[in-house]
N, C-alpha and C positions, 0 to 999 in steps of 0.2 A: 558771422558778425552782421548786425542789422545796420543798414545804411539809412541815413536821414533822407526824408523825402521833401524837405524844404530847404533849398539852397540859399546861401546868403544873398542878400540883395544889395545892389549898388544904385547909383543915381540914374544912370542911363543905360538902356539895353542896346546891345549890338549883336550882330550875327555871331561874332566870335565868342560872346558870352554863352550863347546856346550850345555851340560846339564844344566848349570847355566843360560843359555840364555832363559828366560821364554817365549819370543815370539816364538823362534824356537821350544821350548819344546811343546808348544801347537800345532804348525804346525805338529810336529812329531806324536803326539797323533792322530790328525785328519787323517793324512796319514795312520797310523796303523789301525784305526777303519774303515775308508772308503774302503781301499784296501782289508782288510780282508772280509768285508761285500760284496764287489764286487766279490771276488773269491768264497765265499759261494753261492752267487747268481748264478754264472756260473755253479757250480756243481748242484745246485738245479734245474736249467733249464734242465740239462741232465736227471735228475731223472723224472722231470715233463713230458718231451717228452717220456721217457720210459714208464711212466704210460699210456700215450695216446696210444702208440704203443701196449702195452699189452692189454689194454681194448678193442681195436677195431681190434686186430690181424692184424696190418699193416705189409705187407710183406717187404716193402722197409725200414726196420728199420735202417740200416746203413746210408742210404741217409737222413732219417729224423734227425738222430743225427748229421750227418755231416753238414746239413744245420743250425743246432743250433749253432755249433762252428763257422761257417762262419758268422752267423747273429750278433755275438758279436765281430767278427774280422774285417769284411769288412768295417765298418764305419770309421776305422782309415785311410783307403786309401783316402776316399772322404772328410772327415771332418777335419782331422788334419791340412791341409794347411790353410783354412780360420779360423780355431780355433786359430792358432798361431797369426794371424793378430788381431783378436778380443781381445785376451788376452793382446797383446801389447797395444791395445787402451783402455784397461779397468783397473779398480781396481782389482788387483789379488785376494784380499780377497773376493770381491763380486762374482767373477767367481767361487771360491771354494765353497762358500755358496750355490749358485744356483745349481751347479753341484751335490752337495750332496743331496740337497732337491729334485731335479727332479729325481734322481736315486732312492730315497726312494719312491717317488710316483709311479715310474715304477714297483717297487716290489709289491706295493699294487694292481697294475693292474693285476699281475699274480694271486693274491688271488681272484680277481673278476671273473676269468674264471670259467665257469660252466661245470660240468661233462656231462650234457646232450647235449652239443654242438656237432655238427657233427665233425668228426676227422679232416677233411681238414680245416674247419673254425677255429677250436681250434688251429691247428698248424700255420695257417696264422696269427692269433692274437698273438700267442706266439712269432713268428719270428718278427712280426712288433714291438711289445713292446721291444723285445731284441735289435733290430736294433736301435730303438729310444734311448734306454738307453746307447747303445754303442756309439752313436753319441754324447750324452751329456758327456760321459766319456772322449771324446777327448779333452775337455776343461780343465779337471782337471789336467792332466799330465803337459802340458805346463805352467799352472798357478803355479803348485807346483814347477817346475824347475826354473821358472823365479823369484819367490819370495824369494827363499833361499838366494841369494847373497844380497838381501835387508834387511835380518834379521840377517845375521852373517857377521863378518869381514872377510877379505881375509885369515887371518891366520887360521881360523876355517873352511874354505870351504871344504877341503878334509875330515875332520872329520865329518862334517855335512852330506856330501854325502855318507860317509861310513855307517853312521847310517841309512840314508834313503834307501840305497841299501840293507842293512841287513834287514830292516823292509819290504821292497818290497818282498824280497825272502821269508822271514818267513810268510808273509801274504798269499803268494801263497800256501805254504805248509800247513799252518794252516787252511786257508779258503777252499781250494779245496781238500786237501788230508786228513785232520784231523777233524776239527770242522764240516764242512759240512756233510761228511758221518756219523760221530758219532752222531751228534744231530738229523739228519733225522731218523737214526735207533732208537734213544731213544725216541724222542718226536713227530716225524712225520713231514712231509713236510710242511704242512700249518703253524704249530707253528714255524718252522724254518724261513719261509718267513716273518711271523709277527715279529720275532726277528730281522731279517735283516733290515726290515723297521725301527724298533726302533733304530738300530745302526746308520743308515743313519740320522735319526732325531737328535740323540745325536751329531753326527759329524757336522750337520748343525749348531746346537746351539753353539758348541765349536768353529766352524770356525768364528763365529762373534767376538770372543775374539782375533783373530789374528790381528796384527797392520794393519791399512789401508795403501794401497799403491796407492795413486791417480795417474792416468795416466798423461802423459805430455799433457798440454792444446793444443787443435787443433782448427783450423779455422772451423767454422760451415759449414756443407756440406748438400746439398740436397741429395735425395735418389740416383739419377743417379751418382752424383759425389762420393758418398760414395761407391757405387759398384765399380766404376773405381778405387777409392783409395784403396779399399781392394785388388783388382787384382794387382794393381801396387805394393803394399807393399808385396804381396806374391812373385812377381817377384824379388823385391828388396832383400827379405830374401834369396831366392834361389841363386841370384847372389853373395850376400855376402858370402854364404857358399862355392860356387864354387871358389871364390877367396881366400879362407882360407884353405891351406893344412892341418892345425891342426884340424879344424872343420870337414873336410871331413874324415880325419883319425879317429877321435873320433866317428863320426856317423857310419862309416864302421865297426869299431870294435864293437860298441854297437849292431849294427844290426846283425853282424855275431855271437856275443855271444848269442843274443836273439834267433836266428834261431837254433843255436846249442843246446841251452837249451830245446827248444820245441821238437827237434828231439830226444834228450836223454829222455825227459819225455814221448814221444810217444812210444819209444822202451823199456823203463825201465821195464814195466811189463813182456814183452816177454823175456827180458834178465834174469830177476829173475826166470821165469818159465823154459825157455829153456836152460839156461847156468848154473845157480846156483841150478836148480831143487827144487825151493821153491814155495809155493803158491804165486800167483800174489800179494795178499794183503801184503805180507812180504817185499814189496818194502821199507818199513820203515827202513830195515837194510842198505839201501843205502841213503835214504833221511835224516835219522838222522845224520850219520857222515858227509854228505855233508853240512848240516846246521851248524854243529860244525866247519867245515872248513871255511865256510863263515864268522862266528863270529870271528874266529881267524884272518882271512885275514883282516876283517874290523878293528880289533884292532891295527894291526901294519902296514897297508898299508900306512898310513900317514908318519910314520917314514921312511919306505923304500923309498917312493917317494921323501922325503926330502933329502935322501942320494944320490940316483942315478938318480933322475929326473923322471918326470911324464911319458914321452913317453917310457923311458927305462923300467919302471915298467910295462906298458901295454904290451910291446913287450915280455918281459920275462914271463909275466903272460900267454899270449896267447900260446907261445911255450910250456910252462910247462903244460898248460891245454890239449894241443894236445897229448903230450907224456903220460900224466897220463891217458887220455881217452883210448889210445891204450892199456896200461897196464891193465886197468879195463876190457876192452873187452876180453883180453887174460888171465884173472885171473887164470883159471885152469892150463894153460901152464906155467905161471909165478910161480905158486905154485909148480909145478913139478920141475922146475929148482932150486928152493930154497930147496925143500925137496921132495923126490919122493912121499911120502904118501900124501903130500898136494895136489897133482893132483887129488885125489879122492874128490868128492864133499862132504864136511862136514864142521864142525865148523871152522877149520883152513882156509879153502878156503873162507868161508863167511867172516871171519875176515880180510883176505887179501883184498877182494873186498871192505870191509868197509873202510879200510885204504886208498885205492885208491880213493874212493868216497869222503873222507874227504879232500884229497889233491886236488881233482878236485874242490870242493867248495872253498878252499883257493885260487886256481888259478883264479877262477871266480871273487873273490873280487879284485884281482890284475888287472883285465881287466876292470870291470864295474865301480869301484869307481873312479879311475883316469880319465877314459873317461868321466864320468859325470862331473867331475871338469873342464876338458878342455872345455866342452860345455858351462859351465857357465862363466869361466874366459876369454875365447876368444870371447865372444859375448857381445856387449854393451847392457845395460839395455833396450834400446828402441827397440831392435830387438831380444832379447833373447828368447821370447816365440815362435817366428817364427822359430828359430833354433831348438828348442825342437819339434815343430810341424813337421818339416822336418824329424827329427830323427824318430818320431813315424810313419810317413808315410812310410819311407824307411824300417824300421824294421818290420812293420806289413806286408808290401808287400813281403819282403823276407821270413817272417814266414809262408806264404802260402805253400812254397815248402815242409818243413817237415810235415805240416799238411796233405797235399795231397799225397805226395809220400813216406813218411817214411814206412808205413805199406807195400806198394807194393814192395819197395826195399828190405825190410826185408824178405818178402815172397819169393822173387826171388833169393836173394843172401845169406840170413841168417843174423840174427841180429849182430853176431860177425863181419862179414866182413864189414857191413855198419858202425858200430862204429869204427872199425880200420881205414877205409878209411877217415871217418870224422876226427878222431884224427890226421891222417897223414896230412890232408889238413890244419888243425889248426896249427899244429907244423911247417909245411913248411912255412906258412904265417908269423908266429912269427919269425922264424929263418931268413927269407929273410929280414924282417924289422930290425932285430938286425944288420945284415950285412950292410944294407943300412945306418942305423943310425950310425954305427961305422965308416963308411967311411966319413960321413959328420959331425960327432960330436964326442965328447969324453964323457964317462960316468961321470955324475956329476949332482948336483941338478939344476933343472931349475924351474923358478917361475911359479906358476899356478894362 
């Protein structure tokens, strides 16, 4: 039986309306399972590479690990643009099903690696499978973003995106920083990889229950015409974005937020150890409050956006994130200003840092959720996946900067100075946008 993909609309959207939408609820569960599994896979790969390094005493350890990170990041640059075109031409549900199934098969490929293989051959195989899995994953994001407006009415769009953004963030923390490390320590790497393959299998089966979204019928094409058509549609998508200031702003903000997140994640352990004088694994003191802030932001961002407008919410969120990041970097100094004894590293200082981390998570929601909604609302159905693919290409290209330079900059100038400068840049961009927006508009609700 075919399920409708356009739910009935009512006057006012609430979170409960999104959760009552069974089609979206299944998509949400698929997202949570598959993205958590992918983040667990990424962490497992780092451990697998470390095992190879230790077993064969490879001297270029940092290079080997860095190549692993690049092998699951680089595919976004090359495969996102054509992935967007293919998703626009395809049944989104089918794309989600195939992406989950093939990533599960890739995990099985890691299990088939043998300990007696030569180290160089083992690393090449690992990088190749990781690259292939990363390429497959580029189809999942655009399909997920493009199918949401087909499953939820306009009134529920921002609540649906708040839930997806929250789940995306939680899956990163749960998969990469919690479940992955904990389960590998408790049951071992191979059993964790078996479990990840099982999660992808369950996600594949559940994906089959998402409503079908047949593509717009097209004239039959031969192979040459199809290639030309794909290239033409890639250009068409890029031209559409370049002619839409709203989409360019949304993609720029999302890319900036992604790069900033990766930079903070890269420098977080050093900040914990060098500034708060805690063991690196105690980064949970910052990740936990940040997660709570993200949840709180996701809960009320729809109401705030409805009151002051989507773009205003993003601008204030970015300016606030920059200001809070500077305060977080200067936690001991801020503590001393509030109370002299708080400048000494201790429970009170850590509590102040946790509060700033929570506020940073809240500001993160104010930027990411409305920006995602703008991507969906300002791009027509037939081109939406290409818009998302462009976003993934830009954001992943920008993300290389923190991955490559964050550690070197922190070694050269210190982690506090790097975080303060990053916060100042974010705050300045947000304030400039607020001023520009105030000159051209007045604060008030704008439709998304």
